ChimeraX commands (.cxc) that place a marker at each C-alpha (Angstrom):
marker #1 position -0.02,0.44,-0.24 radius 0.5
marker #1 position 1.58,3.51,-0.99 radius 0.5
marker #1 position 1.19,5.97,1.74 radius 0.5
marker #1 position 2.85,9.59,1.60 radius 0.5
marker #1 position 3.64,10.68,5.16 radius 0.5
marker #1 position 3.21,14.01,6.05 radius 0.5
marker #1 position 4.38,16.09,9.06 radius 0.5
marker #1 position 1.33,17.15,11.28 radius 0.5
marker #1 position 1.25,20.25,13.66 radius 0.5
marker #1 position -0.06,19.87,16.81 radius 0.5
marker #1 position -2.10,22.93,16.07 radius 0.5
marker #1 position -5.65,20.71,14.74 radius 0.5
marker #1 position -6.08,23.91,11.93 radius 0.5
marker #1 position -2.47,23.57,10.82 radius 0.5
marker #1 position -2.91,19.82,10.40 radius 0.5
marker #1 position -2.26,18.24,6.85 radius 0.5
marker #1 position -4.29,14.85,6.06 radius 0.5
marker #1 position -3.22,12.14,3.38 radius 0.5
marker #1 position -6.10,10.66,1.24 radius 0.5
marker #1 position -5.40,7.27,0.29 radius 0.5
marker #1 position -8.42,6.83,-2.18 radius 0.5
marker #1 position -7.32,3.78,-4.27 radius 0.5
marker #1 position -3.63,3.85,-3.84 radius 0.5
marker #1 position -3.41,0.50,-2.51 radius 0.5
marker #1 position -4.23,-0.99,-6.48 radius 0.5
marker #1 position -1.37,1.13,-8.34 radius 0.5
marker #1 position -2.08,-1.20,-11.66 radius 0.5
marker #1 position -5.77,0.06,-11.81 radius 0.5
marker #1 position -5.04,3.94,-11.26 radius 0.5
marker #1 position -5.45,4.55,-15.25 radius 0.5
marker #1 position -8.41,2.44,-15.96 radius 0.5
marker #1 position -10.06,4.10,-12.90 radius 0.5
marker #1 position -9.10,7.60,-13.90 radius 0.5
marker #1 position -10.70,7.15,-16.98 radius 0.5
marker #1 position -13.81,5.18,-15.51 radius 0.5
marker #1 position -14.35,8.21,-13.16 radius 0.5
marker #1 position -13.70,10.75,-15.81 radius 0.5
marker #1 position -16.21,9.21,-18.24 radius 0.5
marker #1 position -18.72,8.70,-15.24 radius 0.5
marker #1 position -18.34,12.48,-14.41 radius 0.5
marker #1 position -18.49,13.93,-17.45 radius 0.5
marker #1 position -22.05,11.96,-18.66 radius 0.5
marker #1 position -23.24,12.90,-15.19 radius 0.5
marker #1 position -22.64,16.88,-15.65 radius 0.5
marker #1 position -24.20,16.60,-19.05 radius 0.5
marker #1 position -26.98,14.76,-17.90 radius 0.5
marker #1 position -27.72,16.49,-14.78 radius 0.5
marker #1 position -27.50,19.81,-16.40 radius 0.5
marker #1 position -28.94,18.91,-19.30 radius 0.5
marker #1 position -31.99,17.92,-17.42 radius 0.5
marker #1 position -32.13,21.27,-16.12 radius 0.5
marker #1 position -31.85,23.12,-19.58 radius 0.5
marker #1 position -34.53,20.63,-20.24 radius 0.5
marker #1 position -37.07,21.74,-17.64 radius 0.5
marker #1 position -36.14,25.37,-17.82 radius 0.5
marker #1 position -36.66,25.66,-21.71 radius 0.5
marker #1 position -40.15,23.17,-21.91 radius 0.5
marker #1 position -43.25,25.02,-20.76 radius 0.5
marker #1 position -45.12,21.09,-20.53 radius 0.5
marker #1 position -42.19,20.36,-17.64 radius 0.5
marker #1 position -43.35,23.23,-15.61 radius 0.5
marker #1 position -45.23,21.05,-13.11 radius 0.5
marker #1 position -44.31,20.42,-9.37 radius 0.5
marker #1 position -42.67,16.96,-10.65 radius 0.5
marker #1 position -40.23,18.30,-12.83 radius 0.5
marker #1 position -39.74,21.56,-10.32 radius 0.5
marker #1 position -38.45,19.15,-8.05 radius 0.5
marker #1 position -36.42,17.22,-10.49 radius 0.5
marker #1 position -34.72,20.18,-11.50 radius 0.5
marker #1 position -33.01,20.66,-8.11 radius 0.5
marker #1 position -32.50,16.90,-7.69 radius 0.5
marker #1 position -30.16,17.19,-10.82 radius 0.5
marker #1 position -28.64,20.75,-9.41 radius 0.5
marker #1 position -27.61,18.39,-5.97 radius 0.5
marker #1 position -26.53,15.75,-8.05 radius 0.5
marker #1 position -24.34,18.11,-9.95 radius 0.5
marker #1 position -23.11,19.65,-6.78 radius 0.5
marker #1 position -22.07,16.54,-4.73 radius 0.5
marker #1 position -20.55,14.85,-7.53 radius 0.5
marker #1 position -18.23,17.69,-7.78 radius 0.5
marker #1 position -17.32,18.10,-4.39 radius 0.5
marker #1 position -15.98,14.40,-4.60 radius 0.5
marker #1 position -15.49,12.85,-8.24 radius 0.5
marker #1 position -12.97,16.03,-9.70 radius 0.5
marker #1 position -11.08,15.45,-6.51 radius 0.5
marker #1 position -10.72,11.62,-6.47 radius 0.5
marker #1 position -10.02,11.67,-10.43 radius 0.5
marker #1 position -7.07,14.02,-10.12 radius 0.5
marker #1 position -5.94,11.76,-7.30 radius 0.5
marker #1 position -5.64,8.95,-8.89 radius 0.5
marker #1 position -3.06,10.78,-11.43 radius 0.5
marker #1 position -0.84,12.58,-8.87 radius 0.5
marker #1 position 1.43,11.33,-6.00 radius 0.5
marker #1 position 0.40,14.58,-3.56 radius 0.5
marker #1 position -3.01,13.41,-2.18 radius 0.5
marker #1 position -2.89,16.00,0.75 radius 0.5
marker #1 position -5.47,18.42,2.19 radius 0.5
marker #1 position -5.15,20.60,5.30 radius 0.5
marker #1 position -7.42,20.37,8.06 radius 0.5
marker #1 position -9.53,23.55,6.98 radius 0.5
marker #1 position -9.72,22.08,3.65 radius 0.5
marker #1 position -11.20,18.85,5.02 radius 0.5
marker #1 position -13.79,20.68,7.14 radius 0.5
marker #1 position -15.19,22.74,4.06 radius 0.5
marker #1 position -15.30,20.04,1.68 radius 0.5
marker #1 position -17.32,17.94,4.32 radius 0.5
marker #1 position -19.72,20.98,5.29 radius 0.5
marker #1 position -20.94,20.89,1.68 radius 0.5
marker #1 position -20.89,17.78,1.02 radius 0.5
marker #1 position -22.85,16.98,3.91 radius 0.5
marker #1 position -25.33,19.89,3.05 radius 0.5
marker #1 position -26.18,17.81,-0.42 radius 0.5
marker #1 position -26.30,14.88,0.89 radius 0.5
marker #1 position -29.08,15.39,3.43 radius 0.5
marker #1 position -31.04,17.34,0.99 radius 0.5
marker #1 position -31.20,14.96,-1.96 radius 0.5
marker #1 position -32.64,12.60,1.25 radius 0.5
marker #1 position -35.47,14.35,1.70 radius 0.5
marker #1 position -36.14,15.83,-2.14 radius 0.5
marker #1 position -36.52,12.27,-2.72 radius 0.5
marker #1 position -39.21,12.21,0.32 radius 0.5
marker #1 position -40.72,14.92,-1.65 radius 0.5
marker #1 position -40.87,13.43,-5.06 radius 0.5
marker #1 position -42.00,10.21,-3.34 radius 0.5
marker #1 position -45.04,12.24,-1.90 radius 0.5
marker #1 position -45.82,14.30,-5.05 radius 0.5
marker #1 position -46.05,11.03,-6.93 radius 0.5
marker #1 position -48.44,9.91,-4.29 radius 0.5
marker #1 position -50.76,13.03,-4.70 radius 0.5
marker #1 position -50.41,13.08,-8.43 radius 0.5
marker #1 position -51.54,9.68,-8.94 radius 0.5
marker #1 position -53.97,9.42,-6.25 radius 0.5
marker #1 position -55.33,12.70,-6.70 radius 0.5
marker #1 position -55.16,13.58,-10.35 radius 0.5
marker #1 position -57.53,15.97,-10.42 radius 0.5
marker #1 position -56.54,17.79,-7.09 radius 0.5
marker #1 position -52.76,17.47,-7.74 radius 0.5
marker #1 position -52.01,21.31,-8.85 radius 0.5
marker #1 position -53.98,22.57,-5.66 radius 0.5
marker #1 position -52.46,20.11,-3.32 radius 0.5
marker #1 position -48.81,21.04,-5.04 radius 0.5
marker #1 position -49.15,24.37,-5.28 radius 0.5
marker #1 position -46.12,26.35,-6.23 radius 0.5
marker #1 position -45.72,28.22,-2.85 radius 0.5
marker #1 position -45.86,24.61,-1.07 radius 0.5
marker #1 position -43.29,23.16,-3.30 radius 0.5
marker #1 position -40.88,26.02,-3.16 radius 0.5
marker #1 position -41.24,25.88,0.52 radius 0.5
marker #1 position -40.73,22.00,0.62 radius 0.5
marker #1 position -37.40,22.34,-1.56 radius 0.5
marker #1 position -36.30,25.94,0.83 radius 0.5
marker #1 position -36.91,23.48,3.80 radius 0.5
marker #1 position -34.87,20.71,2.17 radius 0.5
marker #1 position -31.92,22.72,1.64 radius 0.5
marker #1 position -32.21,24.29,5.29 radius 0.5
marker #1 position -32.19,21.33,7.14 radius 0.5
marker #1 position -29.46,19.60,5.08 radius 0.5
marker #1 position -27.36,23.05,6.15 radius 0.5
marker #1 position -28.47,22.40,9.47 radius 0.5
marker #1 position -27.49,19.17,9.71 radius 0.5
marker #1 position -23.89,20.07,8.25 radius 0.5
marker #1 position -23.33,22.70,10.45 radius 0.5
marker #1 position -24.20,20.45,13.48 radius 0.5
marker #1 position -21.56,18.03,12.24 radius 0.5
marker #1 position -18.77,20.79,10.99 radius 0.5
marker #1 position -19.01,22.42,14.20 radius 0.5
marker #1 position -18.66,19.20,16.16 radius 0.5
marker #1 position -15.76,18.46,14.03 radius 0.5
marker #1 position -14.04,21.94,14.48 radius 0.5
marker #1 position -13.58,21.15,18.05 radius 0.5
marker #1 position -11.54,17.77,17.74 radius 0.5
marker #1 position -7.84,17.56,17.73 radius 0.5
marker #1 position -5.32,15.64,15.81 radius 0.5
marker #1 position -1.92,14.51,16.31 radius 0.5
marker #1 position 0.30,12.30,14.28 radius 0.5
marker #1 position 0.18,11.14,10.94 radius 0.5
marker #1 position -3.32,11.27,9.69 radius 0.5
marker #1 position -4.13,9.05,6.63 radius 0.5
marker #1 position -7.31,8.71,5.87 radius 0.5
marker #1 position -8.30,5.28,4.19 radius 0.5
marker #1 position -11.20,6.43,1.82 radius 0.5
marker #1 position -11.91,7.82,-1.45 radius 0.5
marker #1 position -12.71,11.79,-0.02 radius 0.5
marker #1 position -12.55,13.37,3.83 radius 0.5
marker #1 position -15.81,10.92,4.57 radius 0.5
marker #1 position -17.07,12.02,8.30 radius 0.5
marker #1 position -16.12,8.69,10.15 radius 0.5
marker #1 position -12.94,8.41,8.83 radius 0.5
marker #1 position -12.32,11.76,10.29 radius 0.5
marker #1 position -13.60,10.48,13.76 radius 0.5
marker #1 position -11.67,7.81,13.79 radius 0.5
marker #1 position -8.37,9.60,13.54 radius 0.5
marker #1 position -9.07,12.25,16.11 radius 0.5
marker #1 position -7.17,11.91,19.46 radius 0.5
marker #1 position -9.78,13.30,21.04 radius 0.5
marker #1 position -13.10,11.78,22.92 radius 0.5
marker #1 position -15.54,11.18,19.72 radius 0.5
marker #1 position -18.08,9.66,22.02 radius 0.5
marker #1 position -20.78,12.99,22.09 radius 0.5
marker #1 position -19.51,13.37,18.26 radius 0.5
marker #1 position -20.62,9.60,17.08 radius 0.5
marker #1 position -23.70,9.65,19.02 radius 0.5
marker #1 position -24.59,13.18,17.29 radius 0.5
marker #1 position -24.29,11.25,13.85 radius 0.5
marker #1 position -25.95,8.49,14.72 radius 0.5
marker #1 position -28.85,10.38,16.03 radius 0.5
marker #1 position -28.78,12.71,13.16 radius 0.5
marker #1 position -28.68,10.15,10.24 radius 0.5
marker #1 position -30.86,7.72,11.71 radius 0.5
marker #1 position -33.66,10.37,11.89 radius 0.5
marker #1 position -32.72,11.84,8.16 radius 0.5
marker #1 position -32.92,8.42,6.66 radius 0.5
marker #1 position -35.90,6.70,8.95 radius 0.5
marker #1 position -38.18,9.53,8.59 radius 0.5
marker #1 position -37.61,10.24,4.79 radius 0.5
marker #1 position -37.86,6.51,4.05 radius 0.5
marker #1 position -40.57,6.26,6.24 radius 0.5
marker #1 position -42.28,9.05,3.47 radius 0.5
marker #1 position -41.30,7.29,0.62 radius 0.5
marker #1 position -42.59,3.83,1.70 radius 0.5
marker #1 position -45.60,5.17,2.83 radius 0.5
marker #1 position -46.35,7.12,-0.29 radius 0.5
marker #1 position -45.56,4.14,-2.18 radius 0.5
marker #1 position -47.99,1.72,-0.16 radius 0.5
marker #1 position -50.55,3.83,-1.68 radius 0.5
marker #1 position -49.69,4.02,-5.22 radius 0.5
marker #1 position -51.43,0.68,-7.11 radius 0.5
marker #1 position -49.76,1.38,-10.46 radius 0.5
marker #1 position -46.35,0.84,-9.96 radius 0.5
marker #1 position -45.65,0.21,-13.29 radius 0.5
marker #1 position -46.08,3.75,-14.06 radius 0.5
marker #1 position -43.27,4.83,-11.16 radius 0.5
marker #1 position -40.73,1.85,-11.35 radius 0.5
marker #1 position -37.62,4.45,-12.55 radius 0.5
marker #1 position -38.17,6.71,-10.43 radius 0.5
marker #1 position -38.52,3.87,-7.68 radius 0.5
marker #1 position -35.19,2.43,-8.35 radius 0.5
marker #1 position -33.80,6.22,-8.47 radius 0.5
marker #1 position -35.38,6.68,-4.61 radius 0.5
marker #1 position -34.01,3.13,-3.65 radius 0.5
marker #1 position -30.31,3.17,-4.62 radius 0.5
marker #1 position -29.46,6.50,-2.65 radius 0.5
marker #1 position -30.77,5.89,0.74 radius 0.5
marker #1 position -29.87,2.26,0.95 radius 0.5
marker #1 position -25.68,2.85,0.57 radius 0.5
marker #1 position -25.98,5.98,2.72 radius 0.5
marker #1 position -27.68,3.81,5.77 radius 0.5
marker #1 position -25.31,1.71,5.34 radius 0.5
marker #1 position -22.86,3.67,6.01 radius 0.5
marker #1 position -24.01,5.79,8.39 radius 0.5
marker #1 position -26.55,3.96,10.34 radius 0.5
marker #1 position -24.63,1.01,11.05 radius 0.5
marker #1 position -21.18,1.13,13.17 radius 0.5
marker #1 position -18.29,1.43,11.29 radius 0.5
marker #1 position -16.76,-1.86,12.79 radius 0.5
marker #1 position -19.44,-3.91,10.73 radius 0.5
marker #1 position -18.21,-2.10,7.57 radius 0.5
marker #1 position -15.02,-3.42,5.53 radius 0.5
marker #1 position -12.84,-0.25,4.24 radius 0.5
marker #1 position -13.39,-1.63,0.86 radius 0.5
marker #1 position -17.09,-2.25,1.05 radius 0.5
marker #1 position -17.12,1.61,2.47 radius 0.5
marker #1 position -15.35,2.62,-0.49 radius 0.5
marker #1 position -17.63,0.97,-2.83 radius 0.5
marker #1 position -20.53,2.00,-1.44 radius 0.5
marker #1 position -18.97,5.86,-1.61 radius 0.5
marker #1 position -18.27,5.26,-4.99 radius 0.5
marker #1 position -21.92,4.10,-5.49 radius 0.5
marker #1 position -24.16,7.10,-3.82 radius 0.5
marker #1 position -21.22,9.86,-4.90 radius 0.5
marker #1 position -20.49,9.00,-8.57 radius 0.5
marker #1 position -22.72,6.70,-9.82 radius 0.5
marker #1 position -26.03,7.78,-8.44 radius 0.5
marker #1 position -25.69,11.24,-9.57 radius 0.5
marker #1 position -25.30,10.01,-12.99 radius 0.5
marker #1 position -28.20,7.38,-13.06 radius 0.5
marker #1 position -30.94,9.91,-11.81 radius 0.5
marker #1 position -31.18,11.82,-15.07 radius 0.5
marker #1 position -31.90,8.94,-16.68 radius 0.5
marker #1 position -33.93,6.92,-14.30 radius 0.5
marker #1 position -35.86,9.94,-14.18 radius 0.5
marker #1 position -36.61,10.96,-17.67 radius 0.5
marker #1 position -37.05,6.87,-18.93 radius 0.5
marker #1 position -40.27,6.80,-21.10 radius 0.5
marker #1 position -40.91,10.53,-20.89 radius 0.5
marker #1 position -41.95,12.09,-24.18 radius 0.5
marker #1 position -41.69,15.42,-23.36 radius 0.5
marker #1 position -38.21,15.15,-22.49 radius 0.5
marker #1 position -37.55,13.04,-25.67 radius 0.5
marker #1 position -38.99,15.82,-27.64 radius 0.5
marker #1 position -37.16,18.56,-26.04 radius 0.5
marker #1 position -33.85,17.03,-26.92 radius 0.5
marker #1 position -34.69,16.04,-29.90 radius 0.5
marker #1 position -35.64,19.96,-30.50 radius 0.5
marker #1 position -32.19,20.86,-29.06 radius 0.5
marker #1 position -30.20,18.51,-31.33 radius 0.5
marker #1 position -32.10,19.67,-34.37 radius 0.5
marker #1 position -31.50,23.07,-33.40 radius 0.5
marker #1 position -28.79,25.51,-35.44 radius 0.5
marker #1 position -26.41,24.70,-32.70 radius 0.5
marker #1 position -26.15,21.14,-33.67 radius 0.5
marker #1 position -26.42,21.57,-37.10 radius 0.5
marker #1 position -22.97,22.83,-38.33 radius 0.5
marker link #1:1,2 radius 0.2
marker link #1:2,3 radius 0.2
marker link #1:3,4 radius 0.2
marker link #1:4,5 radius 0.2
marker link #1:5,6 radius 0.2
marker link #1:6,7 radius 0.2
marker link #1:7,8 radius 0.2
marker link #1:8,9 radius 0.2
marker link #1:9,10 radius 0.2
marker link #1:10,11 radius 0.2
marker link #1:11,12 radius 0.2
marker link #1:12,13 radius 0.2
marker link #1:13,14 radius 0.2
marker link #1:14,15 radius 0.2
marker link #1:15,16 radius 0.2
marker link #1:16,17 radius 0.2
marker link #1:17,18 radius 0.2
marker link #1:18,19 radius 0.2
marker link #1:19,20 radius 0.2
marker link #1:20,21 radius 0.2
marker link #1:21,22 radius 0.2
marker link #1:22,23 radius 0.2
marker link #1:23,24 radius 0.2
marker link #1:24,25 radius 0.2
marker link #1:25,26 radius 0.2
marker link #1:26,27 radius 0.2
marker link #1:27,28 radius 0.2
marker link #1:28,29 radius 0.2
marker link #1:29,30 radius 0.2
marker link #1:30,31 radius 0.2
marker link #1:31,32 radius 0.2
marker link #1:32,33 radius 0.2
marker link #1:33,34 radius 0.2
marker link #1:34,35 radius 0.2
marker link #1:35,36 radius 0.2
marker link #1:36,37 radius 0.2
marker link #1:37,38 radius 0.2
marker link #1:38,39 radius 0.2
marker link #1:39,40 radius 0.2
marker link #1:40,41 radius 0.2
marker link #1:41,42 radius 0.2
marker link #1:42,43 radius 0.2
marker link #1:43,44 radius 0.2
marker link #1:44,45 radius 0.2
marker link #1:45,46 radius 0.2
marker link #1:46,47 radius 0.2
marker link #1:47,48 radius 0.2
marker link #1:48,49 radius 0.2
marker link #1:49,50 radius 0.2
marker link #1:50,51 radius 0.2
marker link #1:51,52 radius 0.2
marker link #1:52,53 radius 0.2
marker link #1:53,54 radius 0.2
marker link #1:54,55 radius 0.2
marker link #1:55,56 radius 0.2
marker link #1:56,57 radius 0.2
marker link #1:57,58 radius 0.2
marker link #1:58,59 radius 0.2
marker link #1:59,60 radius 0.2
marker link #1:60,61 radius 0.2
marker link #1:61,62 radius 0.2
marker link #1:62,63 radius 0.2
marker link #1:63,64 radius 0.2
marker link #1:64,65 radius 0.2
marker link #1:65,66 radius 0.2
marker link #1:66,67 radius 0.2
marker link #1:67,68 radius 0.2
marker link #1:68,69 radius 0.2
marker link #1:69,70 radius 0.2
marker link #1:70,71 radius 0.2
marker link #1:71,72 radius 0.2
marker link #1:72,73 radius 0.2
marker link #1:73,74 radius 0.2
marker link #1:74,75 radius 0.2
marker link #1:75,76 radius 0.2
marker link #1:76,77 radius 0.2
marker link #1:77,78 radius 0.2
marker link #1:78,79 radius 0.2
marker link #1:79,80 radius 0.2
marker link #1:80,81 radius 0.2
marker link #1:81,82 radius 0.2
marker link #1:82,83 radius 0.2
marker link #1:83,84 radius 0.2
marker link #1:84,85 radius 0.2
marker link #1:85,86 radius 0.2
marker link #1:86,87 radius 0.2
marker link #1:87,88 radius 0.2
marker link #1:88,89 radius 0.2
marker link #1:89,90 radius 0.2
marker link #1:90,91 radius 0.2
marker link #1:91,92 radius 0.2
marker link #1:92,93 radius 0.2
marker link #1:93,94 radius 0.2
marker link #1:94,95 radius 0.2
marker link #1:95,96 radius 0.2
marker link #1:96,97 radius 0.2
marker link #1:97,98 radius 0.2
marker link #1:98,99 radius 0.2
marker link #1:99,100 radius 0.2
marker link #1:100,101 radius 0.2
marker link #1:101,102 radius 0.2
marker link #1:102,103 radius 0.2
marker link #1:103,104 radius 0.2
marker link #1:104,105 radius 0.2
marker link #1:105,106 radius 0.2
marker link #1:106,107 radius 0.2
marker link #1:107,108 radius 0.2
marker link #1:108,109 radius 0.2
marker link #1:109,110 radius 0.2
marker link #1:110,111 radius 0.2
marker link #1:111,112 radius 0.2
marker link #1:112,113 radius 0.2
marker link #1:113,114 radius 0.2
marker link #1:114,115 radius 0.2
marker link #1:115,116 radius 0.2
marker link #1:116,117 radius 0.2
marker link #1:117,118 radius 0.2
marker link #1:118,119 radius 0.2
marker link #1:119,120 radius 0.2
marker link #1:120,121 radius 0.2
marker link #1:121,122 radius 0.2
marker link #1:122,123 radius 0.2
marker link #1:123,124 radius 0.2
marker link #1:124,125 radius 0.2
marker link #1:125,126 radius 0.2
marker link #1:126,127 radius 0.2
marker link #1:127,128 radius 0.2
marker link #1:128,129 radius 0.2
marker link #1:129,130 radius 0.2
marker link #1:130,131 radius 0.2
marker link #1:131,132 radius 0.2
marker link #1:132,133 radius 0.2
marker link #1:133,134 radius 0.2
marker link #1:134,135 radius 0.2
marker link #1:135,136 radius 0.2
marker link #1:136,137 radius 0.2
marker link #1:137,138 radius 0.2
marker link #1:138,139 radius 0.2
marker link #1:139,140 radius 0.2
marker link #1:140,141 radius 0.2
marker link #1:141,142 radius 0.2
marker link #1:142,143 radius 0.2
marker link #1:143,144 radius 0.2
marker link #1:144,145 radius 0.2
marker link #1:145,146 radius 0.2
marker link #1:146,147 radius 0.2
marker link #1:147,148 radius 0.2
marker link #1:148,149 radius 0.2
marker link #1:149,150 radius 0.2
marker link #1:150,151 radius 0.2
marker link #1:151,152 radius 0.2
marker link #1:152,153 radius 0.2
marker link #1:153,154 radius 0.2
marker link #1:154,155 radius 0.2
marker link #1:155,156 radius 0.2
marker link #1:156,157 radius 0.2
marker link #1:157,158 radius 0.2
marker link #1:158,159 radius 0.2
marker link #1:159,160 radius 0.2
marker link #1:160,161 radius 0.2
marker link #1:161,162 radius 0.2
marker link #1:162,163 radius 0.2
marker link #1:163,164 radius 0.2
marker link #1:164,165 radius 0.2
marker link #1:165,166 radius 0.2
marker link #1:166,167 radius 0.2
marker link #1:167,168 radius 0.2
marker link #1:168,169 radius 0.2
marker link #1:169,170 radius 0.2
marker link #1:170,171 radius 0.2
marker link #1:171,172 radius 0.2
marker link #1:172,173 radius 0.2
marker link #1:173,174 radius 0.2
marker link #1:174,175 radius 0.2
marker link #1:175,176 radius 0.2
marker link #1:176,177 radius 0.2
marker link #1:177,178 radius 0.2
marker link #1:178,179 radius 0.2
marker link #1:179,180 radius 0.2
marker link #1:180,181 radius 0.2
marker link #1:181,182 radius 0.2
marker link #1:182,183 radius 0.2
marker link #1:183,184 radius 0.2
marker link #1:184,185 radius 0.2
marker link #1:185,186 radius 0.2
marker link #1:186,187 radius 0.2
marker link #1:187,188 radius 0.2
marker link #1:188,189 radius 0.2
marker link #1:189,190 radius 0.2
marker link #1:190,191 radius 0.2
marker link #1:191,192 radius 0.2
marker link #1:192,193 radius 0.2
marker link #1:193,194 radius 0.2
marker link #1:194,195 radius 0.2
marker link #1:195,196 radius 0.2
marker link #1:196,197 radius 0.2
marker link #1:197,198 radius 0.2
marker link #1:198,199 radius 0.2
marker link #1:199,200 radius 0.2
marker link #1:200,201 radius 0.2
marker link #1:201,202 radius 0.2
marker link #1:202,203 radius 0.2
marker link #1:203,204 radius 0.2
marker link #1:204,205 radius 0.2
marker link #1:205,206 radius 0.2
marker link #1:206,207 radius 0.2
marker link #1:207,208 radius 0.2
marker link #1:208,209 radius 0.2
marker link #1:209,210 radius 0.2
marker link #1:210,211 radius 0.2
marker link #1:211,212 radius 0.2
marker link #1:212,213 radius 0.2
marker link #1:213,214 radius 0.2
marker link #1:214,215 radius 0.2
marker link #1:215,216 radius 0.2
marker link #1:216,217 radius 0.2
marker link #1:217,218 radius 0.2
marker link #1:218,219 radius 0.2
marker link #1:219,220 radius 0.2
marker link #1:220,221 radius 0.2
marker link #1:221,222 radius 0.2
marker link #1:222,223 radius 0.2
marker link #1:223,224 radius 0.2
marker link #1:224,225 radius 0.2
marker link #1:225,226 radius 0.2
marker link #1:226,227 radius 0.2
marker link #1:227,228 radius 0.2
marker link #1:228,229 radius 0.2
marker link #1:229,230 radius 0.2
marker link #1:230,231 radius 0.2
marker link #1:231,232 radius 0.2
marker link #1:232,233 radius 0.2
marker link #1:233,234 radius 0.2
marker link #1:234,235 radius 0.2
marker link #1:235,236 radius 0.2
marker link #1:236,237 radius 0.2
marker link #1:237,238 radius 0.2
marker link #1:238,239 radius 0.2
marker link #1:239,240 radius 0.2
marker link #1:240,241 radius 0.2
marker link #1:241,242 radius 0.2
marker link #1:242,243 radius 0.2
marker link #1:243,244 radius 0.2
marker link #1:244,245 radius 0.2
marker link #1:245,246 radius 0.2
marker link #1:246,247 radius 0.2
marker link #1:247,248 radius 0.2
marker link #1:248,249 radius 0.2
marker link #1:249,250 radius 0.2
marker link #1:250,251 radius 0.2
marker link #1:251,252 radius 0.2
marker link #1:252,253 radius 0.2
marker link #1:253,254 radius 0.2
marker link #1:254,255 radius 0.2
marker link #1:255,256 radius 0.2
marker link #1:256,257 radius 0.2
marker link #1:257,258 radius 0.2
marker link #1:258,259 radius 0.2
marker link #1:259,260 radius 0.2
marker link #1:260,261 radius 0.2
marker link #1:261,262 radius 0.2
marker link #1:262,263 radius 0.2
marker link #1:263,264 radius 0.2
marker link #1:264,265 radius 0.2
marker link #1:265,266 radius 0.2
marker link #1:266,267 radius 0.2
marker link #1:267,268 radius 0.2
marker link #1:268,269 radius 0.2
marker link #1:269,270 radius 0.2
marker link #1:270,271 radius 0.2
marker link #1:271,272 radius 0.2
marker link #1:272,273 radius 0.2
marker link #1:273,274 radius 0.2
marker link #1:274,275 radius 0.2
marker link #1:275,276 radius 0.2
marker link #1:276,277 radius 0.2
marker link #1:277,278 radius 0.2
marker link #1:278,279 radius 0.2
marker link #1:279,280 radius 0.2
marker link #1:280,281 radius 0.2
marker link #1:281,282 radius 0.2
marker link #1:282,283 radius 0.2
marker link #1:283,284 radius 0.2
marker link #1:284,285 radius 0.2
marker link #1:285,286 radius 0.2
marker link #1:286,287 radius 0.2
marker link #1:287,288 radius 0.2
marker link #1:288,289 radius 0.2
marker link #1:289,290 radius 0.2
marker link #1:290,291 radius 0.2
marker link #1:291,292 radius 0.2
marker link #1:292,293 radius 0.2
marker link #1:293,294 radius 0.2
marker link #1:294,295 radius 0.2
marker link #1:295,296 radius 0.2
marker link #1:296,297 radius 0.2
marker link #1:297,298 radius 0.2
marker link #1:298,299 radius 0.2
marker link #1:299,300 radius 0.2
marker link #1:300,301 radius 0.2
marker link #1:301,302 radius 0.2
marker link #1:302,303 radius 0.2
view
């Protein structure tokens, strides 16, 4: 295993961390680089493209696509927080980052992950209303309510992130700090701290369990009342992948999860899921397909 040792200052704010990533697989560095680069490129085009399509097509100005546009934005954000740095680290020797850099990355990452969980729950509820009460869906899901639900998702994500970030900022780190993960993940930082992390871990467990259980309950309850499962199979798949991996990582004690499993799960929900969501949520949608066709046939692509 390749480990790049870095001298660590005793002041936690001056600490430097080394992120191993996939450095213990030197023979896979180039294939992994090409894979991550391709997936991230598809993710950027897919999510930003979905936002543009929804914006320019009046037929897609509905609550469902309003939520989907924000889901695409969140997917783009949290993939961009992790994927570029992980991809670059496969081809460089310097994989270090300061303590402040770790905290900043974790703050933004935590914000968008929690926000995504609640956006998926909101989308499940919106689908329930649209299928079970189609005539009243426009009234029940008013623009004001939709905006409130989206703002609430972002606000709760930021609240959770601020809470975790503050708790991490109070920890101390001494010696050589090596993170055996693909990014500066919360539980990895806790395992390196020389401080008492009991309260921080308890905080992580309580918030993570509340977020996952509450959002999953809303999603499952919504789909229990939906009879036509075939009409929303793709959306159900998109909603199921993300919480499954985050639940296994943050609501289960870390001792029960191997580092290889944690890395694989992290790649799934930080790199793969953001790429799949635009595809799964737009399958068999004629309005989306028509808009894409018009864009491709426009003068911009005719030369």
